[in-house]
C-alpha positions in Angstrom: 112.1 84.5 58.1 113.7 87.7 56.7 115.1 88.7 60.1 117.0 85.1 60.3 118.4 85.6 56.9 119.8 89.1 57.8 121.1 87.5 61.0 122.8 84.8 59.2 124.4 87.3 56.8 125.6 89.6 59.5 126.9 86.6 61.6 128.8 85.4 58.6 130.5 88.6 57.9 131.3 89.6 61.5 132.7 86.1 62.3 134.9 86.0 59.0 136.1 89.6 59.8 137.3 88.2 63.2 139.4 85.2 61.9 136.5 82.6 62.5 135.5 79.9 60.3 132.6 77.7 60.4 133.6 74.3 62.0 130.2 72.8 62.2 126.5 73.5 61.8 123.9 71.2 63.5 121.5 72.9 65.9 123.9 75.7 66.4 126.9 77.2 64.4 130.1 76.4 65.8 133.0 78.9 64.7 136.8 78.3 65.3 139.6 80.7 65.5 142.7 78.5 64.8 145.2 81.3 65.6 143.7 82.0 69.0 142.6 78.4 69.6 139.1 79.6 70.5 135.6 78.3 69.4 132.3 80.0 69.9 129.1 78.6 69.4 126.1 80.6 68.1 122.2 80.1 67.7 121.2 79.4 64.0 118.3 81.7 64.6 118.3 85.0 66.5 116.4 84.9 69.9 116.1 88.6 69.8 117.0 91.9 68.4 120.3 91.8 70.4 121.6 88.6 69.1 124.3 90.2 67.0 125.5 92.3 70.0 125.7 89.3 72.2 127.9 87.5 69.6 130.1 90.5 69.5 130.4 90.5 73.3 131.5 86.8 73.1 134.3 87.6 70.5 135.4 90.5 72.7 135.6 88.4 75.8 137.4 85.6 73.9 139.8 87.7 71.7 140.0 90.9 73.6 139.0 92.9 70.5 136.1 92.9 67.7 136.7 94.0 64.3 
């Protein structure tokens, strides 16, 4: 449970720093960046220790940068 909480906190900070806001949260989180007209869906719970790095990779591929 603690790992999922840390994942959610890191995910929220990462996405807000890169201009994404939470569009909806059902079984997945769907984040929307209106400036770049891009949306990224992420899991609510991490599947492994590399989950945050995978999200960073998605952001880099969509926006060309990660902050």
